[in-house]
TIGUNU-547225 format. One record per residue: residue number from 0; residue in one letter; x, z, y of N, C-alpha, C, O in turn. Coordinates in nm, 3 decimals. Example, Ala and Ser with C-alpha at 12.3 -4.5 7.8 and 13.67 -1.06 7.14 Angstrom:
2
+-----+----+---------+---------+---------+---------+---------+---------+---------+---------+---------+---------+---------+---------+
:   i : aa :    n.c1 :    n.c3 :    n.c2 :   ca.c1 :   ca.c3 :   ca.c2 :    c.c1 :    c.c3 :    c.c2 :    o.c1 :    o.c3 :    o.c2 :
+-----+----+---------+---------+---------+---------+---------+---------+---------+---------+---------+---------+---------+---------+
:   0 :  A :   1.319 :   0.780 :  -0.569 :   1.230 :   0.780 :  -0.450 :   1.320 :   0.780 :  -0.330 :   1.424 :   0.846 :  -0.332 :
:   1 :  S :   1.285 :   0.708 :  -0.225 :   1.367 :   0.714 :  -0.106 :   1.290 :   0.787 :   0.003 :   1.341 :   0.804 :   0.114 :
+-----+----+---------+---------+---------+---------+---------+---------+---------+---------+---------+---------+---------+---------+
This chain:
148
+-----+----+---------+---------+---------+---------+---------+---------+---------+---------+---------+---------+---------+---------+
:   i : aa :    n.c1 :    n.c3 :    n.c2 :   ca.c1 :   ca.c3 :   ca.c2 :    c.c1 :    c.c3 :    c.c2 :    o.c1 :    o.c3 :    o.c2 :
+-----+----+---------+---------+---------+---------+---------+---------+---------+---------+---------+---------+---------+---------+
:   0 :  M :   9.891 :   7.469 :   7.758 :   9.839 :   7.618 :   7.759 :   9.937 :   7.697 :   7.688 :   9.984 :   7.655 :   7.582 :
:   1 :  S :   9.971 :   7.811 :   7.740 :  10.056 :   7.894 :   7.671 :   9.985 :   7.979 :   7.549 :   9.862 :   7.983 :   7.541 :
:   2 :  A :  10.058 :   8.039 :   7.467 :  10.002 :   8.114 :   7.361 :   9.915 :   8.220 :   7.412 :   9.807 :   8.244 :   7.357 :
:   3 :  R :   9.957 :   8.287 :   7.519 :   9.879 :   8.395 :   7.577 :   9.751 :   8.353 :   7.640 :   9.650 :   8.424 :   7.637 :
:   4 :  D :   9.758 :   8.226 :   7.702 :   9.633 :   8.172 :   7.749 :   9.535 :   8.129 :   7.651 :   9.414 :   8.131 :   7.675 :
:   5 :  K :   9.588 :   8.089 :   7.537 :   9.500 :   8.047 :   7.415 :   9.433 :   8.182 :   7.368 :   9.312 :   8.188 :   7.344 :
:   6 :  I :   9.509 :   8.277 :   7.358 :   9.457 :   8.402 :   7.300 :   9.349 :   8.454 :   7.395 :   9.246 :   8.503 :   7.349 :
:   7 :  W :   9.371 :   8.444 :   7.524 :   9.285 :   8.505 :   7.622 :   9.159 :   8.420 :   7.624 :   9.049 :   8.474 :   7.635 :
:   8 :  A :   9.172 :   8.287 :   7.613 :   9.045 :   8.203 :   7.616 :   8.967 :   8.226 :   7.487 :   8.846 :   8.205 :   7.487 :
:   9 :  K :   9.028 :   8.268 :   7.378 :   8.951 :   8.311 :   7.253 :   8.880 :   8.442 :   7.267 :   8.769 :   8.455 :   7.215 :
:  10 :  M :   8.938 :   8.544 :   7.336 :   8.898 :   8.682 :   7.337 :   8.829 :   8.724 :   7.467 :   8.772 :   8.834 :   7.476 :
:  11 :  K :   8.834 :   8.632 :   7.575 :   8.781 :   8.693 :   7.705 :   8.643 :   8.729 :   7.701 :   8.612 :   8.834 :   7.757 :
:  12 :  W :   8.545 :   8.653 :   7.639 :   8.404 :   8.700 :   7.646 :   8.383 :   8.835 :   7.568 :   8.309 :   8.921 :   7.617 :
:  13 :  H :   8.441 :   8.856 :   7.455 :   8.438 :   8.986 :   7.397 :   8.487 :   9.095 :   7.475 :   8.422 :   9.200 :   7.487 :
:  14 :  I :   8.607 :   9.073 :   7.532 :   8.677 :   9.178 :   7.619 :   8.587 :   9.219 :   7.736 :   8.562 :   9.337 :   7.760 :
:  15 :  I :   8.539 :   9.110 :   7.811 :   8.466 :   9.132 :   7.920 :   8.316 :   9.219 :   7.894 :   8.272 :   9.308 :   7.967 :
:  16 :  K :   8.262 :   9.173 :   7.784 :   8.133 :   9.242 :   7.733 :   8.161 :   9.383 :   7.720 :   8.086 :   9.467 :   7.770 :
:  17 :  R :   8.271 :   9.416 :   7.649 :   8.295 :   9.563 :   7.617 :   8.336 :   9.626 :   7.743 :   8.294 :   9.740 :   7.766 :
:  18 :  R :   8.419 :   9.561 :   7.834 :   8.473 :   9.632 :   7.954 :   8.348 :   9.669 :   8.046 :   8.338 :   9.779 :   8.099 :
:  19 :  L :   8.255 :   9.569 :   8.061 :   8.140 :   9.590 :   8.158 :   8.016 :   9.645 :   8.080 :   7.910 :   9.655 :   8.141 :
:  20 :  K :   8.024 :   9.680 :   7.956 :   7.921 :   9.738 :   7.880 :   7.800 :   9.664 :   7.889 :   7.692 :   9.722 :   7.901 :
:  21 :  Y :   7.812 :   9.527 :   7.883 :   7.694 :   9.444 :   7.867 :   7.623 :   9.435 :   7.740 :   7.686 :   9.444 :   7.635 :
:  22 :  T :   7.487 :   9.417 :   7.741 :   7.421 :   9.392 :   7.617 :   7.447 :   9.247 :   7.584 :   7.514 :   9.179 :   7.663 :
:  23 :  D :   7.396 :   9.191 :   7.465 :   7.398 :   9.070 :   7.439 :   7.327 :   8.978 :   7.525 :   7.371 :   8.866 :   7.554 :
:  24 :  A :   7.210 :   9.027 :   7.570 :   7.129 :   8.951 :   7.669 :   7.203 :   8.938 :   7.810 :   7.210 :   8.830 :   7.868 :
:  25 :  Q :   7.259 :   9.055 :   7.862 :   7.333 :   9.037 :   7.980 :   7.458 :   8.954 :   7.970 :   7.496 :   8.885 :   8.065 :
:  26 :  M :   7.519 :   8.960 :   7.859 :   7.640 :   8.868 :   7.837 :   7.597 :   8.722 :   7.849 :   7.664 :   8.640 :   7.912 :
:  27 :  N :   7.483 :   8.692 :   7.789 :   7.433 :   8.543 :   7.786 :   7.405 :   8.502 :   7.934 :   7.426 :   8.386 :   7.971 :
:  28 :  I :   7.364 :   8.588 :   8.011 :   7.330 :   8.562 :   8.154 :   7.470 :   8.538 :   8.223 :   7.488 :   8.441 :   8.297 :
:  29 :  F :   7.563 :   8.627 :   8.195 :   7.701 :   8.624 :   8.253 :   7.760 :   8.491 :   8.227 :   7.812 :   8.424 :   8.316 :
:  30 :  K :   7.750 :   8.448 :   8.092 :   7.823 :   8.325 :   8.055 :   7.744 :   8.208 :   8.115 :   7.807 :   8.102 :   8.126 :
:  31 :  T :   7.636 :   8.210 :   8.149 :   7.574 :   8.088 :   8.209 :   7.624 :   8.054 :   8.349 :   7.609 :   7.942 :   8.398 :
:  32 :  N :   7.680 :   8.150 :   8.409 :   7.735 :   8.112 :   8.539 :   7.871 :   8.051 :   8.530 :   7.957 :   8.128 :   8.487 :
:  33 :  P :   7.910 :   7.931 :   8.562 :   8.038 :   7.865 :   8.542 :   8.148 :   7.928 :   8.622 :   8.266 :   7.915 :   8.589 :
:  34 :  R :   8.111 :   7.995 :   8.726 :   8.213 :   8.064 :   8.818 :   8.284 :   8.166 :   8.737 :   8.406 :   8.182 :   8.748 :
:  35 :  N :   8.206 :   8.238 :   8.649 :   8.257 :   8.348 :   8.576 :   8.370 :   8.304 :   8.477 :   8.474 :   8.368 :   8.465 :
:  36 :  D :   8.339 :   8.187 :   8.405 :   8.445 :   8.139 :   8.317 :   8.559 :   8.099 :   8.390 :   8.670 :   8.110 :   8.336 :
:  37 :  D :   8.547 :   8.044 :   8.528 :   8.658 :   8.005 :   8.601 :   8.741 :   8.125 :   8.639 :   8.863 :   8.126 :   8.618 :
:  38 :  V :   8.679 :   8.223 :   8.694 :   8.743 :   8.340 :   8.728 :   8.808 :   8.410 :   8.616 :   8.921 :   8.456 :   8.636 :
:  39 :  L :   8.755 :   8.422 :   8.510 :   8.807 :   8.481 :   8.383 :   8.933 :   8.405 :   8.342 :   9.032 :   8.465 :   8.297 :
:  40 :  S :   8.930 :   8.278 :   8.356 :   9.050 :   8.182 :   8.317 :   9.174 :   8.207 :   8.396 :   9.286 :   8.178 :   8.356 :
:  41 :  K :   9.148 :   8.263 :   8.513 :   9.259 :   8.308 :   8.607 :   9.312 :   8.447 :   8.581 :   9.415 :   8.483 :   8.638 :
:  42 :  A :   9.248 :   8.525 :   8.501 :   9.275 :   8.662 :   8.496 :   9.415 :   8.696 :   8.445 :   9.475 :   8.792 :   8.493 :
:  43 :  P :   9.469 :   8.618 :   8.345 :   9.608 :   8.652 :   8.310 :   9.714 :   8.634 :   8.419 :   9.812 :   8.708 :   8.433 :
:  44 :  E :   9.685 :   8.529 :   8.494 :   9.778 :   8.497 :   8.619 :   9.772 :   8.613 :   8.723 :   9.869 :   8.666 :   8.777 :
:  45 :  L :   9.642 :   8.644 :   8.742 :   9.606 :   8.739 :   8.854 :   9.659 :   8.880 :   8.809 :   9.704 :   8.955 :   8.896 :
:  46 :  M :   9.656 :   8.918 :   8.684 :   9.716 :   9.041 :   8.646 :   9.873 :   9.057 :   8.643 :   9.930 :   9.162 :   8.613 :
:  47 :  M :   9.935 :   8.939 :   8.679 :  10.082 :   8.938 :   8.692 :  10.117 :   8.947 :   8.838 :  10.233 :   8.928 :   8.875 :
:  48 :  K :  10.023 :   8.976 :   8.922 :  10.039 :   8.979 :   9.081 :  10.024 :   9.115 :   9.116 :   9.953 :   9.188 :   9.048 :
:  49 :  T :  10.088 :   9.161 :   9.226 :  10.068 :   9.288 :   9.299 :  10.047 :   9.246 :   9.431 :  10.123 :   9.163 :   9.481 :
:  50 :  I :   9.945 :   9.297 :   9.499 :   9.923 :   9.295 :   9.645 :   9.969 :   9.402 :   9.708 :   9.928 :   9.513 :   9.671 :
:  51 :  I :  10.054 :   9.392 :   9.806 :  10.129 :   9.494 :   9.872 :  10.081 :   9.493 :  10.031 :  10.090 :   9.390 :  10.098 :
:  52 :  V :  10.037 :   9.601 :  10.077 :   9.996 :   9.623 :  10.210 :  10.093 :   9.719 :  10.267 :  10.100 :   9.836 :  10.228 :
:  53 :  Q :  10.172 :   9.667 :  10.367 :  10.274 :   9.759 :  10.430 :  10.253 :   9.778 :  10.577 :  10.226 :   9.687 :  10.655 :
:  54 :  V :  10.267 :   9.903 :  10.610 :  10.254 :   9.953 :  10.747 :  10.366 :   9.898 :  10.832 :  10.482 :   9.931 :  10.808 :
:  55 :  V :  10.336 :   9.809 :  10.938 :  10.448 :   9.740 :  11.016 :  10.443 :   9.802 :  11.164 :  10.526 :   9.768 :  11.249 :
:  56 :  D :  10.349 :   9.888 :  11.190 :  10.348 :   9.966 :  11.317 :  10.262 :  10.082 :  11.300 :  10.156 :  10.078 :  11.237 :
:  57 :  S :  10.307 :  10.183 :  11.355 :  10.224 :  10.312 :  11.354 :  10.263 :  10.404 :  11.470 :  10.381 :  10.423 :  11.501 :
:  58 :  H :  10.154 :  10.462 :  11.535 :  10.181 :  10.563 :  11.639 :  10.059 :  10.649 :  11.639 :   9.948 :  10.599 :  11.656 :
:  59 :  G :  10.076 :  10.771 :  11.621 :   9.972 :  10.876 :  11.639 :   9.879 :  10.880 :  11.533 :   9.764 :  10.920 :  11.553 :
:  60 :  C :   9.922 :  10.840 :  11.412 :   9.827 :  10.829 :  11.305 :   9.799 :  10.968 :  11.241 :   9.889 :  11.041 :  11.197 :
:  61 :  N :   9.672 :  10.997 :  11.239 :   9.632 :  11.138 :  11.191 :   9.668 :  11.151 :  11.043 :   9.709 :  11.257 :  10.997 :
:  62 :  S :   9.652 :  11.041 :  10.970 :   9.684 :  11.051 :  10.821 :   9.839 :  11.053 :  10.794 :   9.881 :  11.063 :  10.679 :
:  63 :  Q :   9.920 :  11.044 :  10.899 :  10.060 :  11.032 :  10.897 :  10.122 :  10.911 :  10.833 :  10.237 :  10.917 :  10.790 :
:  64 :  H :  10.053 :  10.805 :  10.827 :  10.096 :  10.667 :  10.784 :  10.216 :  10.636 :  10.880 :  10.208 :  10.654 :  11.002 :
:  65 :  K :  10.324 :  10.588 :  10.819 :  10.437 :  10.553 :  10.911 :  10.500 :  10.418 :  10.881 :  10.479 :  10.367 :  10.770 :
:  66 :  L :  10.572 :  10.361 :  10.966 :  10.636 :  10.226 :  10.938 :  10.701 :  10.223 :  10.806 :  10.779 :  10.314 :  10.776 :
:  67 :  G :  10.677 :  10.128 :  10.725 :  10.729 :  10.112 :  10.608 :  10.648 :  10.156 :  10.486 :  10.668 :  10.106 :  10.375 :
:  68 :  D :  10.548 :  10.257 :  10.512 :  10.459 :  10.290 :  10.395 :  10.389 :  10.160 :  10.344 :  10.353 :  10.069 :  10.418 :
:  69 :  S :  10.373 :  10.164 :  10.200 :  10.305 :  10.054 :  10.155 :  10.206 :  10.109 :  10.051 :  10.228 :  10.212 :   9.986 :
:  70 :  F :  10.086 :  10.028 :  10.039 :   9.987 :  10.058 :   9.953 :   9.984 :   9.940 :   9.848 :   9.988 :   9.823 :   9.885 :
:  71 :  H :   9.978 :   9.975 :   9.724 :   9.992 :   9.869 :   9.618 :   9.856 :   9.857 :   9.546 :   9.788 :   9.957 :   9.522 :
:  72 :  F :   9.817 :   9.733 :   9.513 :   9.693 :   9.698 :   9.454 :   9.730 :   9.606 :   9.328 :   9.833 :   9.539 :   9.333 :
:  73 :  D :   9.655 :   9.604 :   9.228 :   9.675 :   9.502 :   9.124 :   9.607 :   9.372 :   9.178 :   9.537 :   9.367 :   9.280 :
:  74 :  G :   9.637 :   9.272 :   9.097 :   9.577 :   9.136 :   9.144 :   9.436 :   9.131 :   9.155 :   9.389 :   9.036 :   9.217 :
:  75 :  A :   9.359 :   9.215 :   9.108 :   9.203 :   9.209 :   9.120 :   9.167 :   9.302 :   9.240 :   9.050 :   9.311 :   9.278 :
:  76 :  G :   9.268 :   9.370 :   9.299 :   9.236 :   9.452 :   9.426 :   9.215 :   9.596 :   9.396 :   9.157 :   9.666 :   9.478 :
:  77 :  N :   9.254 :   9.641 :   9.291 :   9.237 :   9.791 :   9.249 :   9.361 :   9.867 :   9.296 :   9.473 :   9.825 :   9.265 :
:  78 :  L :   9.344 :   9.975 :   9.369 :   9.443 :  10.049 :   9.427 :   9.536 :  10.111 :   9.321 :   9.484 :  10.185 :   9.238 :
:  79 :  L :   9.667 :  10.088 :   9.317 :   9.749 :  10.150 :   9.224 :   9.809 :  10.269 :   9.277 :   9.908 :  10.273 :   9.350 :
:  80 :  T :   9.733 :  10.378 :   9.230 :   9.761 :  10.506 :   9.309 :   9.901 :  10.573 :   9.279 :   9.952 :  10.653 :   9.358 :
:  81 :  K :   9.963 :  10.535 :   9.157 :  10.097 :  10.590 :   9.136 :  10.209 :  10.526 :   9.227 :  10.319 :  10.580 :   9.245 :
:  82 :  L :  10.171 :  10.411 :   9.280 :  10.274 :  10.335 :   9.368 :  10.236 :  10.344 :   9.513 :  10.300 :  10.283 :   9.598 :
:  83 :  S :  10.127 :  10.424 :   9.544 :  10.088 :  10.425 :   9.690 :  10.106 :  10.574 :   9.724 :  10.123 :  10.658 :   9.636 :
:  84 :  P :  10.102 :  10.604 :   9.863 :  10.102 :  10.740 :   9.912 :   9.991 :  10.827 :   9.854 :   9.883 :  10.777 :   9.823 :
:  85 :  K :  10.016 :  10.963 :   9.839 :   9.924 :  11.049 :   9.779 :   9.793 :  11.050 :   9.867 :   9.683 :  11.065 :   9.814 :
:  86 :  K :   9.806 :  11.036 :   9.986 :   9.696 :  11.039 :  10.082 :   9.684 :  10.899 :  10.166 :   9.778 :  10.857 :  10.233 :
:  87 :  I :   9.561 :  10.833 :  10.158 :   9.557 :  10.722 :  10.233 :   9.433 :  10.717 :  10.312 :   9.326 :  10.746 :  10.258 :
:  88 :  C :   9.439 :  10.681 :  10.439 :   9.320 :  10.687 :  10.538 :   9.219 :  10.580 :  10.495 :   9.256 :  10.464 :  10.478 :
:  89 :  I :   9.093 :  10.618 :  10.476 :   8.985 :  10.528 :  10.436 :   8.978 :  10.415 :  10.541 :   8.947 :  10.302 :  10.504 :
:  90 :  Y :   9.004 :  10.440 :  10.664 :   8.988 :  10.336 :  10.774 :   9.104 :  10.229 :  10.751 :   9.085 :  10.109 :  10.774 :
:  91 :  A :   9.214 :  10.277 :  10.709 :   9.323 :  10.170 :  10.676 :   9.283 :  10.078 :  10.557 :   9.302 :   9.956 :  10.564 :
:  92 :  L :   9.229 :  10.137 :  10.453 :   9.180 :  10.061 :  10.356 :   9.058 :   9.967 :  10.395 :   9.052 :   9.853 :  10.349 :
:  93 :  N :   8.974 :  10.010 :  10.469 :   8.864 :   9.938 :  10.515 :   8.908 :   9.826 :  10.600 :   8.848 :   9.719 :  10.594 :
:  94 :  A :   9.014 :   9.844 :  10.681 :   9.061 :   9.738 :  10.766 :   9.133 :   9.626 :  10.690 :   9.133 :   9.512 :  10.737 :
:  95 :  I :   9.194 :   9.653 :  10.576 :   9.265 :   9.560 :  10.502 :   9.199 :   9.486 :  10.395 :   9.250 :   9.393 :  10.333 :
:  96 :  T :   9.075 :   9.534 :  10.377 :   8.979 :   9.482 :  10.261 :   8.966 :   9.330 :  10.274 :   8.984 :   9.253 :  10.180 :
:  97 :  P :   8.931 :   9.290 :  10.405 :   8.917 :   9.129 :  10.405 :   9.056 :   9.053 :  10.359 :   9.046 :   8.948 :  10.297 :
:  98 :  Q :   9.163 :   9.099 :  10.386 :   9.280 :   9.018 :  10.353 :   9.304 :   9.036 :  10.203 :   9.354 :   8.943 :  10.140 :
:  99 :  I :   9.269 :   9.151 :  10.140 :   9.276 :   9.151 :   9.984 :   9.169 :   9.066 :   9.932 :   9.198 :   9.006 :   9.828 :
: 100 :  F :   9.050 :   9.047 :   9.981 :   8.952 :   8.965 :   9.935 :   9.001 :   8.832 :   9.941 :   8.983 :   8.759 :   9.844 :
: 101 :  A :   9.068 :   8.785 :  10.057 :   9.095 :   8.650 :  10.080 :   9.220 :   8.615 :   9.987 :   9.232 :   8.505 :   9.934 :
: 102 :  A :   9.312 :   8.719 :   9.972 :   9.420 :   8.692 :   9.863 :   9.361 :   8.658 :   9.737 :   9.405 :   8.560 :   9.678 :
: 103 :  N :   9.249 :   8.740 :   9.677 :   9.192 :   8.698 :   9.555 :   9.129 :   8.561 :   9.562 :   9.152 :   8.480 :   9.472 :
: 104 :  E :   9.057 :   8.534 :   9.656 :   9.006 :   8.399 :   9.654 :   9.104 :   8.280 :   9.659 :   9.083 :   8.173 :   9.601 :
: 105 :  L :   9.214 :   8.307 :   9.732 :   9.315 :   8.202 :   9.731 :   9.391 :   8.196 :   9.591 :   9.427 :   8.088 :   9.544 :
: 106 :  L :   9.411 :   8.304 :   9.535 :   9.457 :   8.305 :   9.390 :   9.372 :   8.225 :   9.285 :   9.416 :   8.147 :   9.201 :
: 107 :  F :   9.238 :   8.261 :   9.307 :   9.145 :   8.186 :   9.229 :   9.152 :   8.032 :   9.251 :   9.138 :   7.950 :   9.160 :
: 108 :  A :   9.174 :   8.004 :   9.375 :   9.169 :   7.861 :   9.409 :   9.316 :   7.786 :   9.373 :   9.333 :   7.665 :   9.380 :
: 109 :  G :   9.411 :   7.879 :   9.337 :   9.534 :   7.818 :   9.306 :   9.629 :   7.800 :   9.415 :   9.722 :   7.720 :   9.411 :
: 110 :  I :   9.600 :   7.883 :   9.522 :   9.671 :   7.860 :   9.644 :   9.760 :   7.993 :   9.681 :   9.704 :   8.103 :   9.673 :
: 111 :  D :   9.882 :   7.988 :   9.716 :   9.966 :   8.100 :   9.731 :   9.909 :   8.180 :   9.853 :   9.905 :   8.133 :   9.967 :
: 112 :  P :   9.866 :   8.304 :   9.818 :   9.795 :   8.387 :   9.920 :   9.913 :   8.436 :  10.043 :   9.879 :   8.488 :  10.150 :
: 113 :  N :  10.037 :   8.411 :  10.007 :  10.137 :   8.441 :  10.114 :  10.132 :   8.329 :  10.215 :  10.206 :   8.341 :  10.313 :
: 114 :  E :  10.065 :   8.233 :  10.207 :  10.041 :   8.121 :  10.312 :   9.928 :   8.152 :  10.407 :   9.910 :   8.084 :  10.508 :
: 115 :  M :   9.854 :   8.253 :  10.376 :   9.746 :   8.310 :  10.456 :   9.800 :   8.320 :  10.598 :   9.913 :   8.366 :  10.620 :
: 116 :  R :   9.720 :   8.276 :  10.696 :   9.757 :   8.274 :  10.832 :   9.748 :   8.408 :  10.899 :   9.837 :   8.449 :  10.972 :
: 117 :  F :   9.640 :   8.475 :  10.872 :   9.612 :   8.614 :  10.926 :   9.626 :   8.720 :  10.822 :   9.529 :   8.755 :  10.754 :
: 118 :  K :   9.752 :   8.773 :  10.808 :   9.786 :   8.878 :  10.707 :   9.781 :   9.009 :  10.755 :   9.789 :   9.102 :  10.675 :
: 119 :  R :   9.769 :   9.027 :  10.874 :   9.766 :   9.162 :  10.944 :   9.632 :   9.205 :  10.990 :   9.543 :   9.133 :  11.036 :
: 120 :  A :   9.630 :   9.339 :  10.971 :   9.493 :   9.415 :  11.012 :   9.533 :   9.550 :  11.068 :   9.642 :   9.597 :  11.035 :
: 121 :  A :   9.458 :   9.610 :  11.145 :   9.475 :   9.735 :  11.204 :   9.359 :   9.830 :  11.184 :   9.244 :   9.785 :  11.171 :
: 122 :  C :   9.385 :   9.956 :  11.180 :   9.269 :  10.052 :  11.178 :   9.185 :  10.034 :  11.303 :   9.228 :   9.967 :  11.398 :
: 123 :  F :   9.061 :  10.094 :  11.306 :   8.977 :  10.063 :  11.415 :   9.014 :  10.153 :  11.539 :   8.971 :  10.123 :  11.650 :
: 124 :  D :   9.092 :  10.261 :  11.520 :   9.132 :  10.348 :  11.629 :   9.222 :  10.263 :  11.724 :   9.316 :  10.194 :  11.686 :
: 125 :  V :   9.176 :  10.276 :  11.863 :   9.238 :  10.198 :  11.963 :   9.369 :  10.253 :  12.010 :   9.441 :  10.186 :  12.084 :
: 126 :  G :   9.402 :  10.375 :  11.968 :   9.526 :  10.429 :  12.020 :   9.516 :  10.506 :  12.134 :   9.420 :  10.482 :  12.207 :
: 127 :  L :   9.603 :  10.602 :  12.168 :   9.599 :  10.692 :  12.279 :   9.568 :  10.626 :  12.416 :   9.493 :  10.677 :  12.500 :
: 128 :  E :   9.634 :  10.507 :  12.431 :   9.627 :  10.432 :  12.553 :   9.471 :  10.402 :  12.599 :   9.437 :  10.393 :  12.717 :
: 129 :  Y :   9.394 :  10.391 :  12.501 :   9.254 :  10.352 :  12.514 :   9.151 :  10.472 :  12.483 :   9.034 :  10.444 :  12.457 :
: 130 :  D :   9.193 :  10.594 :  12.487 :   9.124 :  10.705 :  12.451 :   9.097 :  10.740 :  12.301 :   9.015 :  10.824 :  12.265 :
: 131 :  G :   9.172 :  10.669 :  12.222 :   9.178 :  10.703 :  12.082 :   9.281 :  10.800 :  12.047 :   9.332 :  10.867 :  12.137 :
: 132 :  W :   9.317 :  10.814 :  11.919 :   9.421 :  10.907 :  11.879 :   9.547 :  10.831 :  11.844 :   9.654 :  10.867 :  11.894 :
: 133 :  G :   9.543 :  10.729 :  11.762 :   9.660 :  10.650 :  11.708 :   9.616 :  10.529 :  11.646 :   9.497 :  10.496 :  11.643 :
: 134 :  R :   9.711 :  10.463 :  11.595 :   9.688 :  10.319 :  11.535 :   9.788 :  10.281 :  11.449 :   9.906 :  10.303 :  11.478 :
: 135 :  I :   9.750 :  10.217 :  11.330 :   9.840 :  10.153 :  11.237 :   9.814 :  10.004 :  11.229 :   9.700 :   9.960 :  11.232 :
: 136 :  V :   9.919 :   9.929 :  11.219 :   9.900 :   9.788 :  11.182 :   9.960 :   9.767 :  11.036 :  10.061 :   9.827 :  11.000 :
: 137 :  M :   9.902 :   9.690 :  10.965 :   9.938 :   9.660 :  10.820 :   9.958 :   9.511 :  10.803 :   9.893 :   9.431 :  10.870 :
: 138 :  E :  10.051 :   9.472 :  10.709 :  10.048 :   9.338 :  10.666 :  10.057 :   9.331 :  10.530 :  10.116 :   9.418 :  10.465 :
: 139 :  M :   9.991 :   9.213 :  10.469 :   9.960 :   9.197 :  10.333 :  10.052 :   9.097 :  10.281 :  10.076 :   9.000 :  10.354 :
: 140 :  R :  10.114 :   9.106 :  10.156 :  10.174 :   9.009 :  10.074 :  10.145 :   9.022 :   9.935 :  10.106 :   9.131 :   9.891 :
: 141 :  V :  10.162 :   8.916 :   9.854 :  10.138 :   8.915 :   9.718 :  10.282 :   8.892 :   9.647 :  10.359 :   8.803 :   9.682 :
: 142 :  E :  10.304 :   8.974 :   9.552 :  10.436 :   8.946 :   9.473 :  10.404 :   8.934 :   9.320 :  10.298 :   8.979 :   9.278 :
: 143 :  S :  10.488 :   8.878 :   9.244 :  10.481 :   8.884 :   9.110 :  10.498 :   9.029 :   9.056 :  10.578 :   9.104 :   9.111 :
: 144 :  R :  10.431 :   9.065 :   8.962 :  10.429 :   9.207 :   8.916 :  10.571 :   9.256 :   8.883 :  10.605 :   9.372 :   8.908 :
: 145 :  N :  10.644 :   9.176 :   8.832 :  10.793 :   9.217 :   8.798 :  10.883 :   9.231 :   8.920 :  10.994 :   9.284 :   8.913 :
: 146 :  N :  10.829 :   9.179 :   9.036 :  10.911 :   9.187 :   9.159 :  10.869 :   9.312 :   9.243 :  10.947 :   9.363 :   9.324 :
: 147 :  A :  10.751 :   9.357 :   9.222 :  10.687 :   9.442 :   9.323 :  10.734 :   9.583 :   9.292 :  10.696 :   9.677 :   9.361 :
+-----+----+---------+---------+---------+---------+---------+---------+---------+---------+---------+---------+---------+---------+
């Protein structure tokens, strides 16, 4: 166990209590669930990851998302607004949510999320050919924070 991990193990309950604004009673409930300890033990590694969702196909997108645009999220799935376009279609975010959730679950399980079989998603607009307006397809990948 690294020094960082030892410090985290010692401080994690205090930090999470303060972050979530739990009372002592709520914190005791939180601590009784072994899943919470497991998830928190993975937090230092998770925070060293960046989830990147890149547009791999786009045509007729009303939000103007184009090939190569990318949306960045931290390892916990929070949108990193400074690294993402100023405007992001809510339907694009909704479409990629299952992949981001799956990436988190794989990271918690110690599995490389880049090995996920179904890493692509599309907005629900069916495109002009099928009486819609446009469509984007996005692909997710996870990188180390210092590479992203």
